[in-house]
C-alpha positions in Angstrom: -196.8 298.1 115.2 -197.6 301.1 117.3 -200.1 301.5 120.1 -203.2 303.1 118.7 -205.3 305.2 121.1 -208.9 306.2 120.3 -210.6 306.8 123.6 -209.9 309.9 125.7 -213.5 310.1 127.2 -212.6 310.2 130.9 -209.9 312.8 130.4 -212.4 314.9 128.4 -214.9 314.7 131.2 -212.3 315.6 133.8 -211.1 318.6 131.9 -214.7 319.8 131.6 -215.0 319.5 135.4 -211.6 321.1 136.0 -212.5 324.3 134.1 -215.2 325.0 136.5 -212.9 325.3 139.5 -209.3 325.7 138.2 -208.3 328.6 135.9 -208.1 327.2 132.4 -208.7 323.7 133.9 -205.0 323.2 134.7 -202.4 324.1 137.4 -199.7 325.1 134.9 -200.5 326.7 131.5 -198.6 324.3 129.2 -200.8 321.4 130.4 -203.9 322.9 128.8 -202.7 321.8 125.3 -203.5 325.2 123.9 -200.4 325.0 121.6 -201.3 321.6 120.2 -205.1 321.6 120.2 -207.5 319.1 121.8 -207.8 318.5 125.5 -205.2 317.5 128.0 -204.7 313.9 129.0 -205.2 313.2 132.7 -202.6 310.9 134.1 -203.5 308.2 136.6 -200.2 306.4 137.2 -196.6 305.9 135.8 -194.1 303.2 136.0 -190.6 303.1 134.5 -190.9 304.4 130.9 -194.7 304.5 130.7 -197.6 306.7 131.7 -201.2 305.5 132.1 -204.1 307.9 131.8 -207.6 307.8 133.3 -208.8 305.8 130.3 -206.1 303.2 130.9 -204.2 304.2 127.8 -200.5 303.6 127.9 -197.9 306.1 126.6 -194.1 306.0 126.2 -193.0 308.8 128.4 -190.8 311.5 126.9 -191.3 314.4 129.4 -190.5 312.6 132.7 -192.1 315.3 134.8 -190.1 317.9 132.9 -186.8 316.3 133.8 -186.4 314.8 137.2 -187.3 311.2 136.4 -183.9 310.3 135.1 -184.3 306.7 136.2 -187.9 306.5 135.1 -191.0 306.7 137.2 -191.5 305.1 140.6 -187.9 303.8 140.8 -187.7 301.3 143.7 -184.7 303.0 145.3 -186.6 306.3 145.5 -189.9 304.7 146.6 -188.1 302.8 149.4 -186.3 306.0 150.6 -189.6 308.0 150.8 -191.6 305.2 152.4 -189.0 304.8 155.2 -188.9 308.5 156.0 -192.6 309.2 155.9 -193.2 306.9 158.9 -191.6 309.6 161.0 -194.1 312.3 159.7 -194.1 314.4 156.5 -192.8 317.8 157.6 -191.1 319.4 160.7 -190.3 322.9 159.8 -187.0 322.3 161.7 -183.5 321.1 160.8 -183.0 317.4 160.0 -180.0 315.2 159.4 -181.2 314.6 155.9 -180.8 318.2 155.0 -177.1 318.1 156.0 -176.5 314.9 154.1 -178.2 316.3 151.0 -176.2 319.5 151.1 -173.0 317.6 151.5 -173.8 315.5 148.5 -174.7 318.5 146.3 -171.5 320.3 147.3 -169.6 317.1 146.4 -171.2 316.7 143.0 -171.6 320.3 141.6 -168.3 322.1 140.9 -169.5 325.6 141.5 -171.3 325.0 144.8 -169.5 325.5 148.1 -172.7 326.2 150.1 -176.3 325.5 149.3 -179.8 326.5 150.5 -182.8 324.3 150.0 -186.1 325.8 148.7 -189.3 324.4 147.3 -189.1 325.0 143.5 -186.9 326.1 140.7 -188.8 329.4 140.5 -188.0 330.1 144.1 -184.4 329.1 143.6 -183.9 331.5 140.7 -185.8 334.3 142.5 -183.6 333.9 145.5 -180.4 333.7 143.5 -180.9 337.0 141.8 -181.8 338.6 145.2 -178.5 337.2 146.6 -176.6 338.5 143.6 -178.0 341.9 144.0 -177.2 341.9 147.7 -173.7 340.7 147.1 -172.9 343.2 144.4 -175.0 346.2 145.5 -176.3 346.5 142.0 -179.9 346.3 140.7 -180.0 345.1 137.1 -179.9 341.5 135.7 -179.4 340.2 132.2 -181.4 337.2 131.0 -181.8 335.6 127.6 -184.8 335.6 125.3 -186.5 332.2 125.4 -184.8 331.1 128.6 -187.3 330.4 131.4 -186.3 330.8 135.0 -189.7 330.4 136.6 -192.6 332.9 137.0 -191.1 335.4 139.4 -191.7 339.0 138.2 -188.1 339.7 137.3 -188.2 336.9 134.7 -191.5 337.6 133.0 -190.0 340.3 130.8 -190.0 340.6 127.0 -187.1 342.0 125.0 -186.9 345.7 124.4 -186.0 347.3 121.1 -182.2 347.4 121.5 -179.1 347.1 123.7 -179.8 350.3 125.6 -183.5 349.6 126.1 -184.8 347.8 129.3 -187.3 345.0 128.9 -191.1 345.3 129.1 -193.5 343.3 131.2 -194.5 340.0 129.5 -197.4 339.4 131.9 -200.2 341.4 133.5 -199.3 342.1 137.1 -195.6 342.7 136.5 -194.8 346.4 137.0 -192.6 348.6 134.7 -190.5 349.3 137.8 -189.5 345.6 137.9 -189.1 345.4 134.2 -186.6 348.3 134.0 -184.1 346.2 136.0 -184.2 343.2 133.6 -182.2 343.4 130.4 -182.8 340.9 127.6 -180.2 339.4 125.2 -180.6 336.8 122.4 -179.3 333.4 123.5 -175.9 332.5 122.0 -175.2 336.2 121.2 -172.1 337.2 123.2 -171.6 340.6 121.5 -175.1 341.7 122.5 -174.4 340.9 126.2 -171.2 342.9 126.0 -173.2 345.9 124.6 -175.7 345.6 127.4 -173.0 345.7 130.0 -171.3 348.7 128.4 -174.6 350.5 128.2 -175.3 349.9 131.9 -171.9 350.4 133.5 -171.5 349.1 137.1 -175.3 348.4 137.2 -175.5 344.7 136.3 -175.6 342.4 139.3 -176.1 339.1 137.6 -176.3 337.3 134.3 -178.6 334.3 134.5 -178.7 331.7 131.8 -179.7 328.1 131.0 -176.3 326.7 130.1 -178.3 324.4 127.7 -181.6 326.0 126.9 -184.7 323.8 127.4 -187.5 326.3 127.2 -187.3 327.2 123.5 -186.8 323.6 122.8 -183.4 322.0 123.4 -180.8 324.6 122.3 -177.1 323.9 123.2 -174.7 326.8 123.6 -172.4 327.7 120.7 -168.8 327.2 121.1 -167.3 330.0 123.2 -170.7 331.4 124.4 -170.6 330.3 128.0 -166.8 330.8 128.1 -167.4 334.4 126.9 -170.1 335.0 129.6 -167.7 333.7 132.2 -165.0 336.1 131.0 -167.3 339.1 130.9 -168.8 338.5 134.3 -165.3 338.1 135.9 -164.1 341.3 134.1 -167.1 343.4 135.3 -167.7 341.9 138.8 -171.0 340.4 137.7 -172.4 337.2 139.3 -172.8 334.5 136.7 -175.8 332.2 137.5 -176.4 328.9 135.7 -180.0 327.9 135.9 -179.5 324.1 136.0 -183.1 323.3 137.1 -183.3 321.1 134.0 -179.7 320.2 133.3 -178.4 319.7 136.8 -177.5 316.0 137.3 -179.2 315.2 134.0 -176.4 316.0 131.6 -173.6 314.9 134.0 -173.1 314.3 137.7 -172.1 317.9 138.0 -174.6 319.2 135.5 -174.0 321.2 132.3 -171.1 323.1 134.0 -169.2 319.8 134.5 -170.0 318.6 130.9 -169.1 321.9 129.3 -166.3 322.9 131.5 -167.5 326.4 132.5 -168.0 327.2 136.2 -170.5 329.8 137.3 -170.6 331.8 140.5 -174.0 330.5 141.5 -176.2 327.6 140.4 -179.9 327.0 140.7 -181.4 323.5 140.9 -184.8 321.9 141.1 -186.9 318.9 140.3 -184.2 316.3 140.1 -182.9 316.9 143.6 -186.2 315.8 144.9 -186.5 312.7 142.8 -189.7 314.3 141.4 -191.0 315.7 144.7 -191.4 319.5 144.9 -188.0 321.0 145.7 -185.4 323.5 144.6 -182.0 324.8 145.7 -179.5 327.5 145.0 -175.8 327.6 145.9 -172.5 328.9 144.9 -169.3 330.4 146.2 -169.0 330.6 150.0 -168.5 334.4 150.1 -171.7 334.9 148.0 -173.8 332.4 150.0 -172.7 333.8 153.3 -174.8 336.9 152.4 -177.9 334.8 153.0 -179.9 335.2 156.3 -179.3 334.3 159.1 -175.6 334.7 158.4 -176.0 337.7 156.1 -178.5 340.4 155.3 -180.3 338.9 152.3 -183.5 337.4 153.5 -185.0 334.2 152.3 -187.1 331.6 154.2 -189.5 328.7 153.8 -191.4 326.4 156.2 -191.2 323.5 153.8 -187.6 324.1 152.7 -185.6 320.9 153.2 -188.8 318.8 153.5 -187.8 315.3 154.7 -189.7 313.5 152.0 -188.1 315.5 149.2 -184.7 315.2 150.8 -185.0 311.4 151.1 -186.1 311.0 147.5 -183.4 313.3 146.2 -180.6 311.8 148.3 -181.5 308.3 147.0 -181.6 309.6 143.4 -178.4 311.6 143.5 -176.5 308.9 145.4 -177.4 306.4 142.7 -176.2 308.9 140.0 -173.0 309.6 141.8 -172.2 305.9 142.1 -173.3 304.9 138.6 -171.6 307.1 135.9 -172.7 304.6 133.3 -176.1 306.2 133.5 -174.9 309.2 131.5 -173.3 307.1 128.7 -176.5 305.2 128.3 -178.6 308.4 128.2 -176.3 309.8 125.6 -176.6 306.6 123.5 -180.4 306.6 123.5 -180.5 310.3 122.8 -178.1 309.9 119.9 -180.1 306.9 118.6 -183.3 308.8 118.7 -181.8 311.9 116.9 -180.1 309.8 114.2 -183.3 307.8 113.7 -185.4 311.0 113.3 -182.9 312.4 110.8 -182.9 309.3 108.7 -186.7 309.2 108.6 -186.8 312.9 107.5 -184.5 311.9 104.5 -187.1 309.3 103.5 -189.5 312.2 102.9 -186.8 314.2 101.2 -187.3 316.9 103.8 -184.9 318.5 106.2 -185.8 319.2 109.8 -183.6 320.3 112.7 -183.0 317.9 115.6 -181.1 319.4 118.6 -179.8 316.9 121.1 -177.4 316.8 124.0 -177.3 313.8 126.2 -180.9 313.0 127.2 -182.4 316.3 126.1 -183.7 316.5 122.5 -186.1 318.5 120.4 -187.4 317.9 116.8 -188.0 321.3 115.2 -190.2 321.8 112.2 -187.7 324.1 110.4 -184.8 323.4 108.1 -182.8 326.3 109.7 -180.4 325.5 112.5 -181.9 326.5 115.8 -179.4 328.5 117.9 -181.8 330.9 119.7 -185.4 331.8 120.3 -185.8 333.6 117.0 -184.6 330.5 115.1 -187.0 328.3 117.1 -189.9 330.6 116.2 -189.3 329.8 112.5 -190.7 326.3 113.2 -194.0 325.4 111.5 -196.3 325.4 114.6 -199.3 324.0 112.6 -197.3 321.0 111.5 -196.0 320.5 115.1 -199.6 320.6 116.3 -200.7 317.9 113.9 -197.5 315.9 114.6 -198.1 316.0 118.4 -201.7 314.7 118.0 -200.5 311.9 115.7 -197.8 310.9 118.2 -200.3 311.0 121.1 -202.8 308.7 119.2 -199.9 306.3 118.8 -199.1 306.3 122.5 -196.1 308.6 122.5 -196.3 311.4 125.2 -194.5 314.5 124.0 -194.2 317.9 125.5 -197.3 319.8 124.3 -195.3 322.7 122.8 -192.7 323.0 120.0 -190.7 325.2 122.5 -190.0 322.5 125.1 -187.2 320.0 125.3 -188.0 316.3 125.7 -186.3 314.4 128.5 -185.3 310.7 128.3 -184.9 308.2 131.1 -182.8 305.1 131.6 -186.1 303.2 131.7 -186.3 303.5 127.9 -185.2 300.4 126.2 -184.2 299.8 122.5 -187.7 298.5 121.8 -189.2 301.7 123.1 -186.9 303.8 120.9 -187.9 301.8 117.9 -191.6 302.2 118.7 -191.1 306.0 119.0 -189.4 306.1 115.6 -192.1 304.0 113.9 -194.7 306.4 115.4 -192.6 309.4 114.3 -192.5 308.1 110.7 -196.2 307.4 110.6 -197.1 310.8 112.1 -194.9 312.6 109.6 -196.5 310.7 106.7 -199.9 312.2 107.7 -198.7 315.8 107.5 -196.1 315.9 104.8 
């Protein structure tokens, strides 16, 4: 039996109120449920593998605050760490011992990082990383990949141009063409296209920034040789290779996707997970690159709340646990694989083929038969079916990402009974739309 939910009355009332004072009624666009219809659910509390909304409905949680809750919500170790530190105040705007300990732990765990700077979000980390890469190389242009998301800084809100020699165009009002001309767009998993961009812009590309496993077109792993090829091209042309591991860092392995996949970038951006769910980010990399950052170098970046003690305490507790318990990753891989295989078996019952991409605890069910290897593939998904599927799962108490183009994130709090409940709901939801 699945949990059937019928009453969203309080959430609906809150959304009506919110739209009067908050643009679109939400503080981040995907929360508005525009891609899936209906109104957003307002969350009151979370514990372990479950969310509870303002109408006291319970959901099995498959977003986990977009990644950081690897151990589930309100984990006792993280709660205890934060409660101990908050007695000494919440922010100092001055150096703390916790910052040093956190930096040492990150350097120990992440293969590419020799020095690290704390910031306040993944967006800020990526924005700073490309500034540092430009300062280090003395070049202006960057290459990013269509469908990869690196936050909402101007340089990243760029749509693809018409070819390898064409710069991108602004994808948001407020982004100038002057900014857009320095961002070049390539299809994810297309190494030859990247090579053409570099050849068409000789000695102009400062950085290639990529999600080593894409999570913002749905979960899309790299094709064999893609990351290795990027590494080779960047080394050959003196380009800084940046892995955006805001989602994958510490989630796919202790050392992130770079450890799991065996490709080491020059710089890495982190977020979410290193704060145990509190607002935080970081960027780091080779010593000679990071020594360009002020006050040691001439690339300026600052922040009053950077290294906030509450975030450092939560993150240190989380990362220490992950460092000491490698079995976490084998368990996450198991439940991810169980969920993928269960979804595929159910699809066969309907004599239909769908694509399920999964790596470790990241997974996406695509409403397309075609393999999904890039954003163009992902866009072939039947969005109307996903919309109805999402609502069917929500009514059965399964909280999915409210977009076909987002990865799901699993936690160790999920048990076998939860996976089975998800699969039962999955089959029932499919039966309504197929």
